[in-house]
C-alpha positions as CSV (number, residue, x, y, z in Angstrom):
1,M,-10.5,-21.8,-2.9
2,I,-8.8,-19.0,-3.3
3,K,-10.7,-16.3,-5.6
4,A,-8.8,-13.2,-5.1
5,L,-4.3,-12.2,-4.3
6,F,-3.8,-9.1,-2.9
7,F,-0.1,-7.5,-3.5
8,D,1.9,-5.0,-1.4
9,V,4.1,-2.9,-4.1
10,D,7.7,-2.3,-3.2
11,G,9.5,-5.1,-2.3
12,T,6.6,-7.8,-3.3
13,L,5.8,-6.6,-7.1
14,L,8.8,-4.4,-7.6
15,D,12.0,-5.4,-6.6
16,H,14.3,-2.5,-5.7
17,S,17.4,-4.5,-4.7
18,P,20.7,-3.2,-7.0
19,E,20.3,-6.5,-9.3
20,G,16.3,-5.9,-9.4
21,G,16.5,-2.3,-10.8
22,S,12.9,-1.4,-9.5
23,R,11.0,-3.7,-11.9
24,M,8.5,-6.6,-11.7
25,P,10.4,-9.6,-12.1
26,E,8.9,-11.9,-15.3
27,S,8.3,-14.5,-13.2
28,T,5.7,-12.8,-11.1
29,R,4.3,-11.2,-14.4
30,R,3.7,-14.5,-16.0
31,S,2.6,-15.7,-12.8
32,L,-0.1,-13.4,-12.4
33,R,-1.3,-14.2,-16.0
34,L,-1.7,-17.7,-15.5
35,V,-3.5,-17.2,-12.2
36,G,-5.7,-14.6,-14.1
37,E,-6.6,-17.5,-16.7
38,K,-7.4,-19.7,-13.7
39,G,-10.2,-16.9,-12.6
40,I,-8.4,-15.6,-9.6
41,L,-8.6,-11.9,-9.6
42,S,-5.6,-9.8,-8.9
43,F,-5.3,-6.5,-6.9
44,V,-2.6,-4.1,-5.7
45,A,-2.7,-3.2,-1.8
46,S,-0.1,-0.2,-1.2
47,G,1.0,2.2,1.1
48,R,1.3,4.8,-2.2
49,I,-0.6,7.5,-3.0
50,P,-3.3,6.7,-5.6
51,S,-0.9,8.5,-8.6
52,W,1.7,6.3,-7.7
53,V,0.0,3.3,-8.2
54,T,-2.0,3.0,-11.3
55,F,1.1,2.9,-13.4
56,L,1.2,-0.6,-12.7
57,G,-1.6,-1.7,-15.1
58,D,1.2,-0.9,-17.7
59,L,2.7,-4.3,-16.5
60,Y,-0.1,-6.3,-15.9
61,P,-4.0,-5.6,-16.3
62,F,-4.7,-5.5,-11.9
63,D,-7.8,-5.8,-11.2
64,G,-8.3,-2.8,-8.7
65,Y,-5.9,-1.0,-6.8
66,L,-5.9,-0.6,-3.0
67,S,-3.5,2.5,-2.1
68,V,-2.9,4.8,0.6
69,N,-2.7,1.7,3.2
70,G,-6.3,0.6,2.5
71,Q,-8.1,4.2,2.9
72,Y,-8.9,4.4,-1.1
73,A,-9.9,1.1,-3.2
74,V,-10.9,1.7,-7.0
75,D,-11.5,-0.9,-9.7
76,R,-9.5,-1.5,-13.1
77,S,-12.2,1.3,-14.7
78,G,-11.5,3.6,-11.5
79,Q,-14.9,3.2,-10.2
80,V,-14.5,4.0,-6.3
81,L,-14.9,0.6,-4.3
82,Y,-13.8,2.1,-0.7
83,Q,-12.8,5.1,0.9
84,S,-12.5,6.4,4.5
85,P,-11.0,9.9,5.0
86,H,-9.7,11.6,8.1
87,C,-11.4,13.4,10.0
88,P,-11.5,17.1,9.0
89,E,-10.8,18.5,12.6
90,D,-7.9,16.0,12.6
91,I,-6.3,18.0,9.3
92,L,-7.0,21.3,10.4
93,Q,-5.3,20.8,14.0
94,L,-2.5,19.1,12.2
95,V,-1.8,22.4,9.9
96,E,-2.0,24.4,13.0
97,L,0.9,22.2,14.5
98,V,3.1,22.7,11.4
99,R,2.8,26.0,11.6
100,Q,3.4,26.2,15.1
101,D,6.2,24.3,14.8
102,P,7.4,23.2,11.1
103,F,8.0,19.6,10.7
104,P,7.8,17.8,6.9
105,C,4.3,16.7,6.2
106,L,2.7,15.6,3.0
107,I,-1.3,15.8,2.3
108,I,-2.6,13.2,0.6
109,E,-5.9,13.3,-1.4
110,E,-7.7,11.1,-3.8
111,E,-6.0,12.9,-6.7
112,E,-3.2,15.2,-5.6
113,C,-0.7,15.7,-2.8
114,F,0.5,18.8,-1.0
115,S,3.1,19.8,1.9
116,V,1.7,21.6,4.6
117,A,4.6,23.8,4.6
118,P,7.4,23.9,2.1
119,S,10.1,20.8,2.6
120,P,13.5,19.8,0.9
121,L,13.3,16.2,2.0
122,I,9.4,16.4,0.3
123,D,11.0,17.4,-2.6
124,E,13.4,14.8,-2.7
125,H,10.8,12.5,-2.5
126,F,9.4,13.6,-4.9
127,A,12.1,14.1,-7.5
128,W,12.9,10.2,-6.6
129,A,9.1,9.7,-8.4
130,S,10.4,12.1,-11.2
131,L,7.6,14.5,-10.0
132,P,7.6,18.2,-9.9
133,P,7.7,19.5,-6.1
134,P,3.8,19.1,-4.3
135,P,2.3,23.0,-3.6
136,V,1.5,24.3,-0.4
137,Y,-1.8,22.4,1.2
138,N,-4.7,25.4,1.2
139,P,-7.1,24.0,4.2
140,A,-10.1,25.4,2.4
141,R,-9.8,22.2,0.1
142,L,-11.3,20.3,3.0
143,R,-15.1,21.3,2.0
144,D,-14.6,19.1,-1.3
145,H,-11.7,17.1,-1.1
146,P,-11.3,14.8,1.7
147,V,-7.8,13.9,2.7
148,L,-7.3,10.0,3.0
149,Q,-3.7,10.1,4.4
150,F,-0.8,12.1,5.5
151,C,3.2,11.5,5.5
152,L,5.6,12.3,7.9
153,Y,8.9,12.6,7.2
154,M,10.6,11.3,10.6
155,T,10.9,8.4,13.5
156,K,8.0,6.9,14.5
157,E,9.0,8.1,17.9
158,E,9.4,11.6,16.9
159,G,6.1,11.5,15.0
160,A,4.2,10.0,18.2
161,R,5.6,13.2,20.0
162,R,4.3,15.5,17.2
163,L,1.1,13.8,16.5
164,A,-0.1,13.6,20.3
165,P,-2.9,16.1,20.2
166,L,-4.6,14.3,17.6
167,R,-7.1,11.9,18.9
168,H,-8.2,10.2,15.7
169,V,-5.1,9.0,14.0
170,E,-3.2,6.1,13.3
171,I,0.9,5.6,12.5
172,T,2.0,2.9,10.5
173,S,5.1,2.3,8.1
174,A,6.7,-0.1,5.8
175,G,9.7,0.0,7.9
176,G,11.5,3.0,6.9
177,E,11.1,7.2,8.2
178,I,8.4,7.6,6.0
179,L,5.3,7.4,8.3
180,D,1.7,6.8,6.9
181,V,-0.7,8.5,8.7
182,I,-4.4,7.1,8.6
183,P,-7.3,7.5,10.5
184,K,-7.6,4.9,13.7
185,G,-9.3,1.7,12.7
186,G,-7.7,1.9,9.4
187,G,-5.5,0.3,7.3
188,K,-5.0,-2.4,4.7
189,E,-6.9,-5.4,6.0
190,V,-10.1,-3.0,6.4
191,G,-9.8,-2.0,2.9
192,I,-9.4,-5.6,1.7
193,A,-12.2,-7.0,4.1
194,A,-14.8,-3.8,2.5
195,V,-13.6,-5.0,-1.3
196,A,-14.3,-8.8,0.0
197,Q,-17.6,-7.6,0.7
198,R,-18.1,-5.8,-2.2
199,F,-17.3,-9.3,-4.4
200,G,-18.8,-11.5,-1.8
201,W,-15.4,-13.4,-1.0
202,K,-14.8,-14.9,2.3
203,R,-11.6,-14.1,4.3
204,E,-10.5,-17.6,3.4
205,E,-10.8,-17.2,0.1
206,I,-8.3,-14.4,0.1
207,M,-4.4,-14.6,-0.1
208,V,-2.2,-11.6,0.5
209,F,1.6,-10.8,-0.4
210,G,3.6,-8.3,1.6
211,D,7.3,-7.7,3.1
212,G,7.1,-4.6,5.4
213,D,6.0,-3.7,8.6
214,N,2.8,-2.1,7.3
215,D,1.7,-5.7,5.8
216,C,1.6,-7.1,9.2
217,R,-1.9,-6.9,9.9
218,M,-3.4,-8.0,6.3
219,L,-1.1,-10.6,6.5
220,S,-2.4,-11.7,9.9
221,W,-6.0,-11.1,8.6
222,A,-6.3,-13.1,5.1
223,G,-7.3,-16.6,4.6
224,T,-3.5,-17.0,4.0
225,G,-0.6,-14.1,4.2
226,V,2.6,-15.1,2.3
227,A,5.6,-12.6,3.1
228,L,8.5,-12.5,1.0
229,G,12.0,-13.6,2.1
230,N,13.3,-9.9,1.7
231,G,10.6,-9.2,4.0
232,T,11.2,-7.3,7.6
233,P,11.1,-9.8,10.6
234,A,7.5,-8.3,11.6
235,A,6.0,-9.4,8.3
236,K,7.6,-12.8,8.4
237,A,6.3,-13.1,11.8
238,A,2.6,-12.4,11.1
239,A,2.7,-14.3,7.8
240,D,1.2,-18.3,7.3
241,Y,4.2,-18.9,4.8
242,V,7.5,-17.2,4.1
243,T,8.4,-17.6,0.3
244,A,11.9,-16.6,-1.1
245,P,12.7,-13.2,-2.0
246,I,11.2,-11.2,-4.5
247,G,14.4,-11.6,-6.9
248,E,14.7,-15.4,-6.2
249,D,10.9,-15.8,-8.0
250,G,9.0,-15.6,-4.7
251,I,5.6,-15.0,-6.1
252,Q,5.9,-17.6,-8.3
253,K,7.7,-20.4,-5.7
254,A,4.8,-19.3,-3.2
255,L,1.6,-20.0,-6.0
256,L,3.4,-23.0,-6.8
257,H,3.6,-24.2,-3.0
258,F,-0.3,-23.5,-2.7
259,G,-1.1,-25.1,-5.8
260,L,-2.5,-21.8,-7.4
261,L,0.0,-22.5,-9.9
262,T,1.4,-26.3,-11.4
263,P,4.8,-27.3,-12.8
264,E,2.8,-27.7,-16.1
265,D,1.8,-24.2,-15.9
266,L,4.9,-22.8,-16.0
267,A,5.9,-25.4,-18.7
268,T,3.3,-24.1,-21.4
């Protein structure tokens, strides 16, 4: 019996196609409400920074949020369920690498974000999210503010070359040229497993939905992994089931396929 659902955001909950307009499909919102009435909990599991996921509570009252690729998890009230920060020595070495040969790098804490050095690319990314440019990072913050993730704005090949001196990091990506760098051994599936342990759920009682390369491990790990039809080839290969694209009621159709919803539910 499925007890909890975990959803990626971009391309899974939010439809960024020209037709979708970066909105949550109405069929998805209704489906979340219907499964919630059956006692099934719903969580967000995103690579986004913490402050870029909680707004989803205005669309549906999710039971919790995993951000920065599972490195930080909170419940609906904001209580921390799980946190796995970077090794401080790696962050200090990262800052030195950027100072020696500048490249776009975004530092992400629980509540704030910083550019390691001024970057037009990062400023453009924040403008896309209707946010002001992030300030420049001060490494003295490490004493009181752990770093959960940092992002590089480049190809994966270049990112691997730039970060070669760092020994405790892992590069992931949703599929574009913004790289999410997490602690080695981390990932969405690790955060989901930690939340599941807090609630006493077994792996087979969890269903996850995703569409990007950074969703592959959680799709493989969960009892049931569902890839959206608009997902990357890697995400589809990792999933147990491939549903329709997000803009074609993909989440609703998957919930019907697995019996979490019935046609009678939708008729009410």
